[in-house]
N, C-alpha and C positions, 0 to 999 in steps of 0.2 A: 332677550331679543337677539335675533340672528343678524350679524353684520352683513353689509353688502359684499364685503370681501369674502366672507364665508360662503355666501350664496353663490358668488361667481366661481369659487374654487370647487364647490359641489357640482355645479353645472359642467365645468371643464372636465372633472373626473368622470362624470356620468357620460358625457359625449364621447370622451376618449375610449372608455371601456366599451361602449355600445359599438363604436366604429371597429374596434378590435375584434369584437365578437361577431360582427355581421359578416366577416369574411370566411368564417368556418362554422361548422356545426359543433356546438360546445355545450356540455352539460355536467352537473356536479354530483359527487358523492359527499354528502355533508356530514360534519361532525357536530352540527347543531342539534337542538332538540325542540320539544314543544310541550306546552301545558294545556290540558283540557279538563273539562268537568261539567257538572250539572249544578245549577243554582236552584234551590228549593226554599219554601218557607217551612215553618215548623209543622204544618199539616202534611207535608210531603208534596204539595202542589208546586209545579215548576214555576219559575219567575222569568218572564221574558224581558228582554231589553235591559237587563242589569248591566252596569258598567264595570268592566274588569280592568284593573291597572296592575301591570306586572313590572316591578322596578328592580333592576340589577343593583344589588347592595354595594358592589365594588365600584361601579362606574356611575351610578345614578341614572342610567338609561332607562326610559319608560316605554312600555308597549301597551297599547289599548285594544280592547275587544268588547263586544256586546253579546249577551246570550240571545239565542234565537227563540222561536216560539215553543221549542221543546225544553227551554232552559239550558240548552247546551252551548258551551263556548269553547273556543280553541284559539291559542296564541302560538303560532308556529315560528320556526326559525329563531329560536332563542339560543344565545351562547350558554354553554354549561356554566354553572356557578350557583351562588346563593341569591335568592330573590325574596322580595316582599310582595305579597299578593293582596290587593285591596278590592273588595266587591261592594258596590253600593246600588241601591234601588230605592225609589220613592216609597216612603212609609216604613222603611226598615233601617235598623242600625247598620253602621258601617262595619263590614267584616274585614279584619286585617290579620294576615298571617305572615310572620317573619321567618327568616332562615329556612325557607323552602328550598331544598337542594335539587337542582336539575342536572341530570347526568347526560353526557354526550350520547347521541344516537338512540337513546331509549326514552320514548315519550312518557311524561308523568301525568298523573291525574290528581285533581283537587276538587272534590265536591264540597259545596258550601251550603249550610243551612242558615238563612238570615232570620234574625229576630225582629219582631215589630218594634218600632221606635223611630226616633229622629236620626237623620243621617249624621248629625253632629255627635251622636253617641257612638262610641267605638267598642267593638267586641274584639279584643286581642286574643289571638290563638297561637299557641306554641306549635311549631311544625313538628310532626313526627319524624323520627329518623329512619324509620323503615316502612316500606310500603310494598305490597305485592304488585307485580307488574301486570296491570289490567289493560293497558292501552297499546300493547303490541304483542304479536305472536313470536317475535324474534327470540331465538335462544342465544342470549348474550349476557355477559357478566361484566361488572365494573370493578376495577381496582381503584379505590378512592384515595384522596390525598393523605389520609391518616396512614393507610397501608404503605403508600409510596414513601412517606417520610420516616415511618417508625419501624417498619419490618427490616430484618437483616437481609441484605442483598450483597452477595459476595462479588465485589467488583463494581457495584452501584450501576448496573445496566438495567434500567426499568423494564426492558422488554421481558425479562425472565419472571416478572410478577404474573405473567399470563399463566404460569404453572399453578397458580392458586385456584384455578377454576376447573370444574369437572369437564371431562372430555378432552383435556389437554394433557398430552404425555410428552416427555422429552428428557433433557438432562437434569442434573441435580441443582436445586436452588442454592445449595451450599457450595457448589463447584465454582471456582474462581473464573469469572468472565467479565473483563473490563473493556474488551476490544470489540471490533465489529463482529456481529453475529446475527443470523436470522432466527436463532434459538433452536433450530432443528426440531421444531414442534410438529407433532402429529396430532391434528385436531379432528376428532371424530373419525379416525381411520384414514385421514387424507395423508398424502405425502407432504413433506415440508415445502416442496416447490409449489404446492397448490395454495399456500397461504399468502396473504397480502399484508404487508406492513405499511402504514402510512404515518407521516409526520405532518399533522395539521392538514391532511388531505393530499399531500404530495406522496407519490409512490416512493416507497422506501426500500425496495428490493432491487438488486442490480439486474441489468438485462442479461448478464452472462449467466445463463442457466438458473435464473431466479435464485441466485445464491445468497451471499451474505447481505446484510443490510447496507444501505447507503448512509454512512454515518451512524452515530449512536446518540440517543437523546440524553441530555443532561438531566439527571435525576431531580436536581433542585429546581429546574425550570419546567418540570412536568407537572401538570395539574392532575390529570387522570389518564387512565388507560382503559379503553373499552375493548373487550374481546367478544366478537360476534362469531359464534361457533356453528350455528345452523339456522336455516329458514329466515335469513335476513331478507329484507324487502327488495323489490325490483330496483330500488334506487341504488343498490350496491352491486357492483360487478367486478370483473377482472380476476376473480378467484373462484375455484371450485372447492376450496378448503375453508379455513377460518380467516377472519380479518382481525388484526391487532392494530388499533387506531390510537396513536399517541396524540394527546392534546396538550399544547404548551400553555403555560400560565399567561395571564394578561396583567398589565399594570392596573392600578386602581387609584381612587381619589387621594389616598394617603401614600406617603413614601415608605417603602419597606426595603429591607435588605438583609443579607446574611453573608458571613464570611466563615469559611470552614477549612479544616484539614483532617484527613483520615490517614492513619499511619499503621503500617504493619511491619513486623520484624520477625524473622524466623527464629530469633533467640528465644521468643516466648511461645513458639509453636511446639507441639508434640512431634516427635519423629514418627515417620510412617512405619507401618508394620513391615512393608517391603524392604525399607532401608535397614531396619533392625535385623531382619532375617538374612540380609545379604552378608552379614559377618558371621561365619561359622563359629561355633563355641571354641574351637581350638585356635582361632585367630582373633584374639580379643582386640578391643579398641585401643589398647596401649601399644599395639603394633603400629608403628608409624605408617607402614604401607597401607594398612586398612583404614587408618584415620584419614589419610589423604584421599582415599576412595570415597569419602563423605558418607560412609554408611553409618557412622556413629553419631551423626548429628543431623538435624533437618537440613534440607537443601537450602543453601543461603538465599535469602529473599528479603529485599527492602522495597517497600511500596509506599509512596506518598501520593495522595489524591487531594488536591486542594483547589479552591476556587471561591467565587462569590456570585451573588445574584442581587441586583438592584432594580427597583421598579418604582413607578409613581406617575403623577401627571406631568405633562409638559407645560412649564411655566416660563414666561419671558419677563425677566425683571424690568420694571419700569413701564409695563404695558398691562392692559386688562385682558390680554389673550388668555383664554381658558381660565378666567378668574373663578368660574363656578366649579372648576375641576371636573368637568363632565363632557369634555370634547376630545381630548387627545391624551393618550397614555402610552407608556413605554416600559419595556423590561429589557435588561441586558445581563447576560450571564456568561461567565467563563469558567472552565474547569480544566485543570491539567492533571496528568499523572506522570510520575517518574518511577519506573519499575526497574530497579537494579537487582538482577538475579544472576545466579550462577547455576548452570545446568551440568549434570554429570551423565556421561554415557558409560555403560558397562556392556561390552560386546565380546563376542568370540571371534578371534581372527586365526588364520593359519599359523602354525608354529614356524620357527626359523628353519627347521629341517624341511618342512613341507614346501616352503618357498624356494627350496632348491631341488624339489622333486623327490625327496626322501620321505616316504610315508611308513617307514618300518617301525616307528616308535609305537604304533598301535599294538605291536606284539612284544614290546620290550619294556613294559611297565612305564610307559611315557607319562606325560602330564596327567594329573588326576582327572581332569575333565574328559580326557580321551576315553579312559576306561569307564568313568562314571556314566557316560552317554552310550556305552555299548558300541563304540565305533571300532570294533575289532574286525574290520572288513579286509577282504582280499581283493587286490586290484588286478583285474583281467587285462592281459596284454592283447590288444586287438590283432596283433600279428601272429599270435600263437593259436593252435587249435585244441590244445589240451584243456582239462578242467581247471577251475580256479576256486577251491574251497578248502576247508580244513583237512579234508581227506585226499584232495588231489590238487596240488599246486603247480602242475606242469604248465598250465596255461596262464599263470600269474606273472606279473612283472618281477624280475629277479636280476639284480645287478651285482655281479661278483659274489653271489651267494647270499645277498641281503634281500630277503623277501619284501615286496612292496616298494622297492627302490627303483625308480625309473632311470634307465641309462641316460647319460648327458646328451648323447646323440639324438635321443627321442624327445627331448624337452623343447618347448616353445618359448622363445625369448619373450614374446609379448604376453603369453599366458602366465609366466612367472612374474613379469612386470605388473600384471594386474593384481597379483597377490601382494607384491611388494608395495603397491600403492596404498594398501591398508596399513594402519599403524602397527608397529612391532609389538609383539606380546611383552608383557611386563614379567620379568623373571620372578618366580615365587608367588605370583598372584593368580588366584583362580576363585571364581564365585560359585555359588551353589548351582547355577544354571549352565556351567561350563564356560563362563566368561574368563578371559585371560588378559583383558585390557580395560583400563578405565581412564577417563580424562574429564576434567572440569574446565569449563570456559564461561566467561561472562557474556551475557546477551542482554544489554540494557535497552529497555523500550520506553517510548514516550508518546503522549497523546494530548491533544488540545481540542476542546469543544467550545465553540462560540454560539450563543443563542441570542437572537434579536427578536423582539416582539413589539409591534406598534399597533395600537387601536385608535381609530379616528371615527368620531360620531358627529359629523357636521350638523346634522339635523336628526330629529326623531325618526325620519324615514330612511336614513342611510347609515349603514355601518360598514366601515372598512377595517380589515385586519391584515396585517403584513407580518409574515414570519420568515426568519432565515436561520438555518443551522449550518455552520461551517465547521468541518471536522478535518483534523490532520493528525496522522499517526505514522510513526516510524518503528518498524518491528524487525530487528535483526534476529536471525537464528544462530544458536551456538553450534548446532550440528546439522548435517543433512544425511539421512540414512545411517545415523549412528557414528559418523566421523566428522572431522573438521575440515575435510578436503574442499568442499564447495558449498558451504552454507550461503544462504541468500539474505538480503535485506529488502524488506518490502515497505514502500511508502504509499499511503492512501489519503490523498487530499480529496474529500467528498463534500458535496454541497446539496442542500435542498432549500427551496424558497417558494412561498405561496403568497398570493394576493387574493383576499376574499372580500366580496362586496355583497351585502344583503340590502335590498331595496324594497321597502314596504310601500307598494303603490297605493294600497287601500287596506282596510281591515280584512278584506277577503282575498287580496292578491299580493303575493310576495315573490320576488325574483332573487335568486342567489347565483352569483358568479364566482368561480374559482379558477385562477390561472396559476399553474405551478410548474416548476422545473426541478429536476434532480440530475446530478452528475456524479457518477462513480468513476474514480481514476485509480489506476494501479501502476506503479513503477517498481519493477523488481530487478535488482542487480546482484551479481555474484561478488562475494567478499574476496578481494584479491590480495590482502595482506599476507606476506610470507610465501607467496607463490605456491601455496599448497594445492591450488586448483589446476596447476599446469601438469599435463600428462608427461611432458618431457622430463620433468623432475624425477620421475620414477622409471624412466627408460621405456615408456610406452611409445612406440613409433610405427605401428601398423599403418599402412596407407589408407586414407579415407576413400570411400567409393565416389563421393562428390568432392570437388576441389576444396581444399582447406580455405581458400579465399572466400568461399560462400558462407563460412561459419561466422557467427557473431563474435565468438572467441575461438580462434583457430587452435590454440594450445590449451585445451581443457580436457579434463579426464572424462572417460566414458562412464556409462552406468553398467554395473555388473551384478547379476543375480545368480547365486549358486546355493545349493542346499548345504545345511549343517553349519555354515559360517556366515558372519555378517557380510553383506554385499558392499559394493562401492556405488555411490550415487553422485553423478555429475550434475543431475538436475536439468530442468527445461529452460533455465534462465541464462542470460537476461531477457526480459520481456516487458511489454507495457500494453495497456488497453484503457479505453475511455468509453463509458456507457451513458450517453445523454438520454433523458426522458423529458419530453415536453407535453404538458396536458393543459387543455383549456375546457372548462366545464360550465354548465348552466342548468339550473332547474327552476321550475315555476310551481308555486303552491297556490291552489285555489280552494277556498272554503265555500262549499255550497250546502247549506243546511247542516246535516249530520255527516256529510261526506267531506273528507279532506283529499283533494286530488293533487297528485304530483305528476309532472311529466318533464321530460328532458332527455339528455343523453350525455355522451362522453367522447372526446376526441383525444387521441394520443399519437404522438410521433416519437419513436424510440429508436435507439441504435446501439451499435458497439463498434468502435474504431479499434480493430483488433490486430495487434502485432504480437499475439500470444496464442497462435492456433496450433497448439501442441497439447496433447492430453497430459495434464499435470500428473495424473496417475497412469503409469504405463499400462498398456492394454496387451493382451496376448499376441505375441508376434510383432509388436510395434515398439515404439520408443517415444519418450518425451524429451530425449537428449539429442540435440542436433549433432553432437559429437559421437553418437553411437551407443548402442546398448547390446551387451552380450547376455545370453541366458545359457547356463549350464545346468543339467539335471543328472540325477542318478540313473536315469533310464535311457540315456542316449543310445540309439542303435549303433552297434560297433564300438561302444565306449568301454571305459574301465570299470563301470559300475558305481563310481563316485564322482559327483560333480566337480569337486576341487581337483581331483586327479585328471579329469577330462581337460580342465583348464591348463594343467601343467603340460599336457601334450598338445594343447592348442585346439581341441575339438569342441566346438560349441553347438548347441541345439539351434539357436536362432541368433541372428545379428540384424539389427535395424538401424537405419541412419537417415537423416534428413539433409536436404540441400538448402537452397536459398529460402529464407523465411519470407512469408507472404504477409502483406498488410491488406486487410479488407475492411472497407467502411460499410458495415451492415446497417440497414434501415428497415423499419416496418411500421405500419400504421394500424390503428384500431378505431373503429367508430361504433358506438353503442347508443341506443335510445331506449327509453323506458316509459312506462305509464303505470300508475298504481292508484288505487283508491283505498282509503281507510274509512270504513263506514261504521259509524256508531249506530248499529241497527236497532238496538234497544239500550236502555240504561245499563244492562248487564252484558250485552253481547257486542263485540267489535269484530267485524269481518275485514280482512285485508286481502286484496287481490291485485296482482300486478303482472306485467309482461315486460321482459327485457329482450332485446335483440342485439346480437354482437356480430360485427363483421371484422374478422381478425386476419390481417395479412401476414403470412409467414415472412420472415426476414429475407431480404434480398440485398445485393451489393450495389451501391451507387455506381461502381465501376464495372459491374457485371463480372468481376473476377471471382466466380465460384462455380464449381462443377459438381454434377451428380452422376451417378451411374444408373442408367435406365435399361433394364433387360429388353425393353421394347426395341431399342436401337442396337442391340448386340447382334451381329451377323456371324453365325457360326461358319459361314463359308469364306470369311475374310479375317482369319486369325493369324497370329504370329506363329513362327516355328520355334519350338522349344527343344532344348537339350533334355532328353528324358532323365538322364542321370543327375543333372545339376539343377534343372528347372530354369536355367537361364535362357534368355531370348536369343535365338540365333539369327533370325531374319524376320522381316515384316515391314510393311509400309507404315507411315505415320498414322494413316487411317486405321490400320489393323492394330497398331500399338494402343490407340485410344478407342478401340471398338466398344461402343456402348456408352461412352462418356458424352455428357451434354452440358453446354453452357446455356442456362436459361436466358432467353432474350433473342433479339434479331440482329445483334452486332455490337461492336465496341462503341461506347460513347466517347466523345472527345476528351472527357475528363480522365479516362483511363490511359490516354496516350501521353500524358504529361511525364516529364522526366522523373524517373525513380518510382513510378507508380506500378503499371502492369507491363513488364517488358514484352510479353508476347502480343500485346494489343497492337503494336506497331509493325510487327513482322508479317502478319497475315497468314502464317503457316498453320495456325490453329483455328482459323475462322470457320472451318468446316464443322467445328463442334457446336456452332449455332444451328442445330438441326431443326428444320421447319420452324424457324424463329417465332412466327406468329402463334403457332400451336403451343410452343414450349414456354411462352410467357406465363402459362398456367402454373409453373413452378412457384411463381411469386404472386399468383392471384389470391383473392380472398378465399377464406374457408367456405364450406357450403353455406348456402343462404338459409338453410333450415335450422339455424341456431337460435330459435326462439326459446326463451326460458320463462315458462309460466311460474308464478309464485302464488301460493294461496295459504292463508292462515286465519286463525281465529283466537280470540281471548274471551272466555266466558267467566264473568265474576259472579259467583254464587252470592257473595256479599263483599264488603270491602276488605275481608281477611282471607278469602278463598278464591282462587282463580284456576281455571283449566285452560291451557293453551295447546295449540297444535298447528301443524302445517306441513307443507311439502313444496318442493320446488326443484328446478333444474338450474345448475350453475356451471359456468365455463371458466377455464384458466387461460390467461395470456402467458404463453411460454416465452422464455428468454432465448437468446442465442445459445445453442448447445455448447457445453463445456467438454464434450466428449467427441462429438462429430463436427468436424470443421470443414465445411464445403469450400471455404476460401483457402484451405490448406492442402487441397489435393494437387497432385501433379497434373499438368506441367507448371501450375502456379507455384506450388511448393513441393518440389520433388522429394520422394521418399522411396526407400527400398527396404525389403526384408529378405534375408538370406537364411536358408535352413541348412544345418549340418555342414559347416565349412571350417576353415582354419583361421585361428586368431591372428596369425602373422600376416595374412593377406585375405581379409574377409571377402573382398570382391573377386578374388581369383585373378585370372588373366586380365590384363588391361584391355579396355575397349569393350568389355562385355556389357550386356544389358540384363536387367533383372525384372521380374514381374512387378507390377505396380501394386502398392498397398493403398487402398481407397477407403474413405469414410463417406457415407452417403445418407440420404434422407428419403424415406418412403414418399412416393408422389401423393399418396392418399394420406396427407398429414393432418389428421383431425386434431382439433384442440381437445385436451383432456377435459372431461366433464364429470359431473356427479348429479345423481338424483338423491335427494335427502328427504326424510320424513321424520316427524317427531311428535311426541305427546308429553306434556309436562303438567304436573299439578303442584301449585305453590300455596302455602298457607302461612299466615302470620300467627304465631303461637303465643304471642305475648313477650314481655321483656325485650321489646324492640327487636325481636328475632323472627326470621322467616325460615321455613323448611321447604325444600323443593325436591321432588323426585320425578324423574322423566326417563323416557326411552328415546333414543336417537338411532335411526338406521341410515345407512349411506351405501349407495351402489356407485362405485367409481368405474368410469369407462375411459378407454383410450389413453392409459398411462404409458409413458415412454419406456421402452426397453430396446435392446439391440440384438441383432443376429448377424452372423457371418454368412451371407448368401452364396459365398464361393467355397463353402464347406464341402468336403468329400462325403459321399454317402457312408453311413456307418459300416465299418469293416473294410472299406476300400483299401486302406494302406496295408492291410495284412493279406490281401489276396495274392496268391502265387503269381498271377499274371502281372502284378504290380511290383514284384520283387526287384529291388535295385532302382526303382523309380523315385525321383524327387517328388515331394508332396505337390509342389507348384506345377509340376508337369501333369498331374492328375486332376486338377481342379476343373470344375465345369466351365468357367469363363477363362479361356486361355489368355495368357499374357498378364494375368492378375494373380496376386497372392491373396491376401485377406481383403474382402469387400464387406466392411462392417456397416450395416444399415440401421439407422434408428427409425423405429416405427411406433406409432401410438396404438398399441394393440393389447396392453396388459390391463385386465379388469380387476376389480377388488370388491369386497363386501364387508361392511362393518355393522355390528349390532352392539349397542351399549346401553347399560342401565346406569343412570347418573343420579347421584344424590348430593345435596348440598344443604348446609345450614349456615346462616349469616346473620350477624348482628352488626349493624353499622355503629360507628363510634357514638356513644351517648353515655353521659354520667361516668366518663372515664374508662369505658370498656368497649372493646370490639373484639369479635372473634369470628372465625369462619372455618368451615370444614368442607372438603370436596372428596367424594369417593366415586370411582368409575369402575364398573365391572364390564369388560368388553372383550370382543374377539374380532380380529381383522384377518381376513383371508385374501390372498391375491395370487397372481401368476407372474409377478415381477414387482419389486418394491422400490427400485431406483432407476433413474434414466441410464445409468451406466451398467445395469445388469445385462450381461451377455448370455443368451440361452445356450445350453450345452449342445443341443441338436437343432439346427435351423429348420429341419424338416418335420420335427415332431415336438410340440411343446405341451402336449396334453398332460404330462406328468408334473408340471410345474405348479399346479394349484395347491396351495397350502397356506400355512400361517405366514402373514406378512413379516418381513424382517424387523419391523418396528412394533409388532404386536406385543402389547403389555396387558395381561389379563386383569390385573388389579393395580389401581393407582389411588393413593390417598394422600391428601395434603391438609394439614391443620395449621391455623395461625391465630394469634391473639395479641392484642395490645391492651395493657392494663396500667392505669395511673393509680399508684398506691395511695389510698385515701387517708394519709396521715399528715398532720401539720400542713393543712391546706391553706391556712391563712398566710398569704405571702407578705402581708403588711407587717407581720411580726418577725423578730429575728429567728424564732424557732421554725417558722415556715420557710424562711430564706435558706437556713442552714440544713435543717433536718427534713424538710419537705421537698416536693418536686421530683419524686422518683417515678419512673415508668419502666415496666418490664414488658418485653415483647418476645415472641417465640414463633418459630416455624418448624414444623416437622413434615417430612416428605418420605413416603414409602412406595416403592414400585416393585413389581415382580419383573423377572428378566425377559429378555428378547430371544427369539428363536435363532437356531443355527442348523446348518446341514453338515453332513460328513461327506467329504469329497476331497479330491486333489486336482492339481493341474495336469496330471499325467494323461496322455492321449491313449487310453485303453481302447476307445472306440475306433481309433484309426481314421479320424476325420480331419487330421491335420491341425496346424496351429490356427489361432484366431477365434475359436469358439470358447464358451465359458467352461469353468471347471466341471469335472465329471463326478457324479455321485457314486458312492460305493454301495454295494448291496448290503441289505439289512437282513440278517438271518435269525431273527428272534425279536424279543422286546428289549429295547435299550433303556427304557425309562425306569428309574429307581424312584420309590416313594420317598417323600421328604425326610423321613426318619432314617433312611439308609444312605442318604447323600452326605458324604463326609469329606473333610478337608485333609489333604495329604501333606503333613508337615515335611516329610522327606519323600519326595515323589519316586525315588528309585528303591525304596525299601518297604513302603507301606501299601497295602491293598485297599486304599480308601478312594472311592470314585464318586464323581458327580452323576455319571451314567454308566450303564453296563457296557463292557467291551468283550465279554466272553459268555458263552452259553454254559449251562450247568455241567456239560461234559468236557469243558475246557477248550472247545473250538472257538474260533474267532466269530464274534457276532457281526462285525463289519468286514467284508471281504471285497477285494478289488474285482471289478467285472473282468471276465475273460477277454483276452485280446479280440477285437473285432465286434464287441458287443457294448451296449450302453444300457444303463438301468432305466427302465420305463415305469417302474413303480413310483408312486407318489411318496418319495422320501425327502423332499425338500422341506427344510425347517421343521423336522419332526421332534426336535429337542429344544428346550428352553434353558437359557443360562441363568445364573443367580440374579436375584434382584438386588436392590440396595435400599438403605434407609439413611436419612440424614436429619440431624436435629440441631437447630441453631437457636441461640439465646442472646438477648440483648438487654442491657441495663443502662438507663439514661438518667442523668441527674441534671435538673434545671436549676440555675442560680439566677434569681431575679435581681437585676441591678437597680432598675427603677421602672416605672410604668412603661410598658411597651418594649423594654430592653431586657434581654436575658442571655446568659451563657449556658450552653449545654455540653456536658461531658458524656460521651457514649463509650461503653465497653461492650464489644460484641464477640461472640465465640461461634465459629462455624464448626459443625460437628463437635459440639461442646462435650458430648459423652465420649469422644475419641473412639467411636465405634468403627472398626475396619470392616469394609464390605468385601466379600469374596470377588476375586477377578474371574474371568472366563476360564473354562476348562481347556485342556489341550485337545484340539480337534483334529490333529494330524494322525490318521490311522496307520501311518508308517511307523509311528512310535510305539508299536506293539512288539514286545520281545517274546519269542517262542522258546520255551525251555527244551531241555534235552529229551523230555518225554513227549514232545510234539504238541504240548498244550500251551495256552497263553500263560506266561509268567506274570501273575498279577502284581507281584512286588516290584519287578524291574520295569514293567511297562509304564510309560508316563501318559499315554493316550487315555483320555477320560478323566484325568485327575486335575484338581485345582490345587495349585501350589503357591498362590500369592494372594495378597489382599491389598486393598487401596483405601485411601482416606485417612486423614489425621486431623486433630484439632488445630485450628488456626484462630488466632486472636487479632482483633482490630480495635484500635482506640481512636477516638475523634474528639475534637473540640470545635464548637460552633458558637458564633455570636450572631444574634438575630435582633432586629429592631423593626 
């Protein structure tokens, strides 16, 4: 009997939630499921008005239904788990089936045949463990609790179990991943940013570019993982790729718990092939120098992962509250890891003589790595007119008769200081790749996960579920860019929380409400111990272009990129950002005869409080370092011919710098509604039809401190005056300076004028950038209204063992705030500058000069990425509790993000005689600007895949599964950071997607060894209880292109890398692809680099031209295979209590996988006969392998 207090509490909760929901349009994407079926007698006649009782075996919650005139019944909105199903009707025996497993999101079917007799007579049925999916057309797969608990998972992140399913490609299951990750999965040819991860319905991907996950699920708190890959119903939105839905365990009537620790130690691991190969035969491990380099032993590694999970009913001693253990349940879990590791860097740094401007050792039998790499170059003196080669050295640097030595008067103090900021080479040490420095440093990481689950069933009509995940991680780096000068420490306190309410108004009407919140937080600092990060420590003192007081750290090293040697990386930090996501959802289910109708929608308010508006990965001509970035190349006009020597005389290709950092509070909203009908048209045929509509608002700033460049507002008659030789701005009004820039909106809000917020909001001088304010609010308006997404599908059951499913639909992705284009980071909000071909000692030149602006922007026609998918699948139960499934999935992706520099010069412009001596920035179309990098949703894709799977759910001590995918993905841009080589012609970019994998296969099995099974006897306790589990994963390689960052086309900096010409067939058959043990003496290649006549197969395009052939991603790299094995031993202490010992081996065969080939076409050596020297050339060769056996041991106590 329900108490008055319980009734009052229920009413208060109901009223409160209804009031909350009435203020906004809200609807849900559910992780619940449903059970349906047809009740018949032994003659096959349907039975109307049969009573169906579905009881959750863990909580005791009952749900009721009645069959209709067609004998059909349905019980919707059931929590996943094990159920007992009872069916009774007058004149028939009671039908009772136990242990019926219901999975999240995938409807289940249970047809019952009743036998004549009295209802007091019971027919008990054992539930089958495998059923073909006849009640939904969704292409979706489940990772069940047996797989979650018993398969090997390197790092115990349950997200990676998605790789067990067909259509899912990504990283290695055996690769260590214990931290935050979105998995990087490509599901049915989609980009990883198109996927959605949810934790009990809460959005689990960050708003910053749909990047890593918000927290990580605790494996021991995870009940099941549902992977929806294609044709999911209109109820599910927000993604045009796959959905990975994590479901947390619930408490139950009984108390349960477990305590565990997993331990790993490098002392029991195999050394990697690469580390073994890093010690040449003539430098054995007993040489202390090489032993210190850590080549002779596995990289030091200590990992402890420990925690507990407790669950049960809520009981209050001394009261009868929840005495029946069927009202209130809880689960609490915590997991820590302590990862003590030591990382080693092996890099190539300039020699001591080079750091003083003396490069003569390349002719004097210098260090082995110099001659081994063929660095016998001649340095051109830009002030001389003679030649500079082996046959004519009159134009080379020569100091006192020493060839390649630069006179002291010509050296740059800061150029040499940049070299001296790198670690000094270690005398007598050199590696096979030319390394002459190594260092080992500790970088100890830690992580804590908290999981809270509360379930409340005040009445049979109301179910409340409360879930919280609290995550905190601290991740210091040992190195940045290969050195210890400016490594960062990252802190990630993340949270997700959900409240779910299911209200059964009647047997035919059910409402479900979900309110959720997620918050991603990132705090990144620079490690300051030892003052290694300070530029003054190394004598670097060039004047900043922007005042040093504007820097977060004034005295921090710059970033330096140069060919042939390791660079210097000052990094983009310190920085921080917070990404809140709030969602409130509701859906309604109505059963009308054989129709199950659902309707509802979804409301989301998301944001990014961004004080990190810098490209973490440097872009062409730009910087991620507020303290500056230099780029030196071997092809600098008027240079020495070698990047490192250009630095010695102070001649850079580009220098970029940032001023005051901007903080922008981005916000965006999304409203979706849906309607769907699941119609049991006949006992064999189910039709599903639905429609979803999405209104997606692009992110805007609460303070309106974001700018875009709009060519519509660029006035060619009101431009700045430029110095043709330097590209610097000589004169021009403020309006001319920001010609074409637009601040969306009609003026500054009061919030922007607060202290320390938007400095220019109070001055008024930039108010003219609110151009036609009412019109330009459209930059933050909703996406087009024609975003209707029809979904259609069917499931036809030939019988209860054979089903054909198919469907098609349209799907949209909710994009996050770009991690590449920062509208809040544009000048004048966050000033930046890029200078071409200047002097290191004074990058800005004369004081008081102005420079062209570097801008990132967003296409005004900013369509949400979308996909049209279609599929057909046949599934058959073949006996032995096993199903086999074969299917085809097609996907057409539209409006994928990519970038272009709209201020690019026309092809060949830089090499025209008329432009001789002119700076690139003086030639650009939009005067006063350097690079204008615009992100646009314009890259399309196509996927076709044949998918095969075989699955046996766990029964009689055995489960196994296999998934194989044969597919091909084509596109014209594979990632949002892809910058097109030519902004005016992208027709040559269509080719294999960068994540295309033609063959993917994953096998898994769990087997309980059937010996000494009687645990009541000592033989069973000691000798029994063994379980073996295994996972094998095999994938072919991903594509790559041949090109470099050299500007052969003469389009200026800021565009993507340029392809080289292909003069033959570069592909080798698999039998001819060989590993090069010694890359400078063996003619073993992964792909062809020379034609039969000895000429180069890949050649640089002539100056002023660009390759227009479709040569993007024409080659594929090596694949990989990984095999993991686990052995578990259970020790039964007493009834319900056991201890488990686990031993797991990742890559247990110690199989090394080939790394990628050398793709730099400059690494071709031409012999004296004018032909390609196949032995000395390293281009096209594979010289390293990865992967080694790693062991893990665990001890668990469970009750």
